[in-house]
C-alpha positions in Angstrom: 162.4 -14.5 87.5 165.8 -12.5 86.3 166.3 -10.0 84.4 168.1 -10.4 81.0 171.2 -7.4 80.8 170.0 -4.9 78.4 172.9 -5.0 76.3 172.4 -9.0 75.7 168.7 -7.5 75.1 169.8 -5.4 72.5 172.6 -7.4 70.4 169.9 -10.4 71.0 167.1 -8.1 70.1 169.1 -6.3 66.8 168.8 -10.1 65.3 164.9 -9.0 65.0 165.9 -5.9 62.9 163.8 -6.8 59.6 161.0 -8.8 61.6 158.6 -6.3 62.7 156.3 -7.9 63.8 157.7 -9.8 66.2 159.2 -6.0 67.4 155.9 -5.1 67.5 155.4 -8.0 70.1 158.6 -7.0 72.1 157.1 -3.6 73.1 154.8 -5.5 74.8 156.7 -7.4 77.8 158.0 -4.8 79.6 159.8 -1.1 79.9 163.1 -3.0 78.9 162.1 -4.7 76.6 159.8 -1.5 74.6 163.1 0.8 74.8 165.2 -1.5 73.4 162.5 -2.4 70.3 161.4 0.7 69.7 164.8 1.9 69.2 165.5 -0.5 66.7 162.1 0.1 65.1 162.1 4.1 64.5 165.6 3.5 62.4 163.5 4.4 60.0 160.4 6.5 59.6 157.6 5.3 61.0 154.9 7.9 61.5 154.9 11.3 60.1 152.7 12.3 62.5 154.3 11.2 65.1 157.5 13.1 63.9 155.6 16.8 63.8 153.9 15.9 67.7 158.1 15.6 68.6 157.7 19.4 67.0 159.3 21.4 69.6 157.3 24.5 70.2 158.8 27.2 68.8 158.1 25.0 64.7 154.7 24.4 66.1 154.2 28.1 66.6 155.5 28.4 63.7 153.8 25.6 61.8 150.5 27.1 63.3 151.3 30.7 62.2 151.1 29.3 58.7 147.5 27.7 59.4 148.8 24.5 59.1 147.0 22.3 61.9 148.2 18.5 61.8 146.1 17.0 64.3 148.2 14.5 66.6 146.6 12.6 69.4 149.3 13.0 72.3 151.5 13.5 73.2 155.2 11.0 72.2 156.1 8.2 75.0 159.4 8.4 73.3 161.5 11.1 71.8 161.3 9.3 68.9 163.7 11.2 66.1 166.4 10.5 68.4 165.8 7.1 67.0 166.0 7.6 63.4 169.1 6.6 61.6 167.9 6.0 57.8 166.5 9.3 56.0 164.6 9.7 52.6 164.2 12.2 51.7 161.3 11.2 49.0 159.2 9.4 52.0 159.1 11.9 53.9 158.1 14.3 51.4 155.2 11.9 50.5 154.3 11.7 53.7 153.8 15.4 54.0 152.2 15.8 51.4 149.3 13.2 52.1 149.0 14.1 55.3 148.3 17.6 54.0 146.3 16.6 51.0 144.0 14.3 53.4 142.9 16.9 56.0 143.0 20.3 54.5 141.5 21.6 52.0 144.3 23.5 50.0 145.2 24.7 46.6 147.7 23.2 44.8 149.7 26.4 45.4 149.0 26.2 49.0 150.1 23.0 49.5 153.2 23.2 47.4 153.6 26.8 49.8 152.6 24.6 53.2 154.2 21.6 52.4 158.1 23.5 52.5 157.1 25.0 55.9 157.0 21.1 57.1 159.6 19.8 55.2 161.9 23.0 57.0 160.5 22.7 60.3 161.0 18.6 60.8 164.5 18.2 59.1 164.8 21.5 61.7 164.4 19.1 63.9 165.9 16.0 62.6 170.0 18.2 62.5 168.7 19.0 65.9 168.5 15.0 67.6 169.3 12.8 65.6 172.5 10.8 63.9 171.9 9.2 60.7 174.1 6.2 59.7 172.0 6.9 55.9 170.9 9.2 53.5 168.9 9.0 50.9 168.7 12.0 48.1 165.7 10.5 45.7 165.4 14.4 44.4 164.3 13.9 40.2 161.2 16.3 40.0 161.5 17.9 43.9 163.3 20.5 43.8 163.0 22.6 46.8 165.2 24.5 48.7 163.7 23.4 52.1 165.9 20.0 50.9 168.6 21.5 49.5 169.4 23.7 52.6 169.3 21.1 55.5 172.7 20.8 55.6 172.8 24.2 57.2 171.0 24.1 60.0 171.9 23.8 63.5 172.9 20.6 63.9 174.1 19.3 60.4 177.5 18.8 61.3 177.1 16.4 64.7 173.7 14.5 62.6 175.8 14.0 59.8 179.2 13.3 61.0 178.2 8.8 61.2 176.4 9.5 57.3 178.4 6.0 56.4 175.7 5.9 53.4 174.6 8.6 50.7 172.2 7.0 48.1 171.9 10.2 45.2 169.3 9.8 42.6 168.9 13.3 41.8 169.0 16.2 39.0 170.9 18.4 41.9 173.8 21.1 41.1 176.7 19.2 42.1 177.7 22.0 45.1 175.3 20.5 47.1 176.9 17.3 47.2 179.9 19.1 48.1 178.4 20.8 50.8 177.3 17.9 52.1 181.0 16.4 52.4 182.7 19.7 54.0 179.5 19.3 56.1 180.5 15.0 57.1 184.4 16.4 57.7 
């Protein structure tokens, strides 16, 4: 049986972007279909544990040193972070908070500090390994310096250079947005 060329398959599967059930079925066809489907499924973050599994050893060491133990099953099959194109800071913070609250008995102060450490390592990973198209900054009530400083991390210029949409709902000072623009230009 002849195989559909990869670029044709990419074009076809793009039309399934909103149909996760069908995309999950495509994962099971063969290796090529799996690669194409994963790339589309992971444009938006699917699972924070998988992202943590993609962290480099240096970041894992920092988490471990700060007594942040987040279990991950096995090494990921793909470097899922490279597929992420849409990033919501609000969603990332909620995912981190839920993981830390569910698996560690910690005080609210400790939760804030540990969430901050995990967020820094995840944002560093994003800045080094992905090229974002959309960035959602819904930050009311979430003022956290890891959010504000992520644009100064190594790789931020490459990560943000193809940004086509920036959604803001925030009480952050205007200089932050000027710094995003300067990184993008």
